[in-house]
Steps between C-alpha positions, in 0.01 A plus 500: 500500500250691701686410835826646352310807376375554867848450636647748258239764582561449872874529449445823318286633788762406745775672297291803480432505870867473578586770254240732656647437846846593364363817365334592824146440369256403775414125491153416363304389811303266285818281462454382864131430481549134403699462832213641696258259341719192545594596864132543596420159355784340691387679820148358464618147439731499811253704709227244460720230641490653840233774525221252570677332792422768763140531369423132539337525846255771366432300181430193703263678736293685230477203255456231756814322396611191701853470641567223257386707192669835574838377370348488156481872480880474467542172331236573228738781385835317532406178326391633159775767514780246558349224287427710189815717483678291242186495278447872558857563387460287184174678410674831552765398237238373259235778498727787607626627832310833490179331400534238769573766746195718411267202523641377831501837655129564418406146611696541832320825568159348419570199715608737784180685475297184507678378805439820682136476438475138601210399723587134525813313550468322165500841316796611695703182446406506122610862467832430678555213251425727211754754640761218502424404142538851371810559715656195333469684171584852627820411683706355205353763259603783729860384538524433125380860423745639742794320335385596144426867592814592690811401319739788574732371775449797736128520446476122538669505837255765624197323350592169658568684829142625500361167401699326769386745750138413431571125531713545823273742671171375383457227760572744795279768340227239458505412882476868603240592233289197605512615867420864421217423259345241728518709801392835373286410183385141439665172400351527151728789425793253513373387166343808364825688537623328180240669292639863527855360471396330184334808352819701551697219322257510213534868451876452431452183277497711171865590561605131539658369162265295297563135422736395222332333211751217473476238766155588597341198332818304471506145613208310671385412847655184652187342632666205677747744656213731606315218676805356672638833621158633622422183686859456630546857628152512648547161694846628615374843631187353654696206658745736652227734629331200668827376646505817699191421700466120465857396525740329248375149586135567423368269227353770282827701528705200402283406196503863378876527528570168338260577224654843441847343462373237257313757291789756493743225405264387215468870405881528471512195278234627271667841461821341386320331216217724365562758220336799676558434877318700767836548676783471253815337664710792367316744735643296806835412349624861504740509788432842642120471446496159668694651798249786525215242513657279757623791728164672497325178596740430786472866612121489514514161681718652767292830530138375526551360841653831605183680394296263692712545817492878470123520482458244792772666725369858458132408573528211743806569694521881484125545507483722195168563302497385134579861390791536752639161385477617138679819591773294664564314181538827313861498612563212265299677228714808529812293488390316189418833323842633576657169381311484175477856386800672655754221493422226248307745268818718473770237497338237272648645202841563651597186684478132468177341612681274737662797654132608601339174571746329733534788752131541487439139586750516780328804638169319514673199663642739767148649563343153539772397742433811709131426522570139606634634827169670589332372822145553637628752763787655294587852622520789269371263215443769245839681532716192541323247295205581281618826339855401410394148392218626273727770350756232404239269354330781322822635346601153390159407362471822287859458357469126419146508369584782256824325384335168467199635309741664249658166441178313458447628148853559397580405142166358440316526166156663469304163478677357807484819717156418649613147579820616675308752699247231602774255601649766719170576664419132527831436688414769747152350566635159555789633708257698725273190534784278591649746750167559669446127552845428604513793741172398658619141544830600659344754723224267613739216575738735695203645701380158602846397608535816710163441672610144573824621658347784707147379580168604343322787670381845432845655568723330250278466204589843346864442581480159333336637187767775473770241552341279222505804269867567592596156389308544183680818432842325545397253229399806284836647560664177370273508187598862435869415533444220249356744270813714536716206420295424184541862383864490564549181307267547204546878429806633350677785682485743219228604246153640578341183379713274712547252217 
């Protein structure tokens, strides 16, 4: 079989590489080019989730965007990305992970160039939607290629460490890059920056292993599953994004959330009966893989509110500029790089995954708890609160994301690898959307209660908002502790796959 032939060739190359290292031969630098390509793609996907946020006021001013419409610069990217992930993963398994990756990478770069050149809001929103569509194909294909390329345990740990670093640090880098590009160049560069990154990735693509022949055209496309999953996930992500601003009792929010539940339940029923399901139940039944999906979703639900708080606190309370606020968040980025590359990347092949994930989750819970004690007039805020809290959160995020990503495609066949990768990414998207909406609701309710108790005036408003964020962070701490409990129960203490 062609797939077996490719596997045999790759095993032979891996054996030769190990033999060369034993004999003192210098490693072939081309061996790591696939990691560069995949890491750059991951960076672009995560970067675009936050890089536009700080540029929104400039976009709005130049394009004449209304206050009600500006949110679509973000939603237009998030909706197709979250809604099409499962379809993108299935397509990756059908037509080939490398081929899907190439098409998605070029499409993402082209959409970024179009968005940067936009002269109307319609063109900008359309370009952002196209970015989301191509990201939905690129994300599962990238993770599948990473799993297929790096099979040696030590190299696998390093590779997933780098990949995890891009995922963990990308949001913080996006906030800083958005501020720097908007302040010193132009908001359009927040989109154009993807083009040179994509070009560098394309230069290394020839070193990425080609698709296996078997499995590329195997099976068919589950059309009912596609329609139900896309509509269900889109309704869920959009409903949660609207709940953040309109409230949970808004009629539109309620209709979207109820519809999403009904559609996803119907999707599950269909998948249990069709011959070629879009999301095979066997992908979710794997104990360790299911734990990775659930833990990462809970982790992102807890952290999205934290990112919102850090941005608000640095700019509104401390009076920092967007660039200074971005630099403040770099503490978290540095921590995540250390956690992913220097800790998880080195230990992943040596210790059980639970040994990494549980302490990482507890570290993040501790960091969130420290942030919850911040006040509007906290003294020595950087040294006593922001720096240690962000370092704890960053370390934990880098460790857990790297370990969870390695589990997401553990013991998965070629045809299901794209689907498993997509399900992992979809869980993170839904977790982040749930966390943002929940955090906003809790913080707003706590802020209103504080104002009722202390009186409404110019003085207590900032204190009330920070108090509301603090209550939200306590809830986030509880969610993170729940994630630690899930990891403890579902993952076995020994074995790198946690199964």
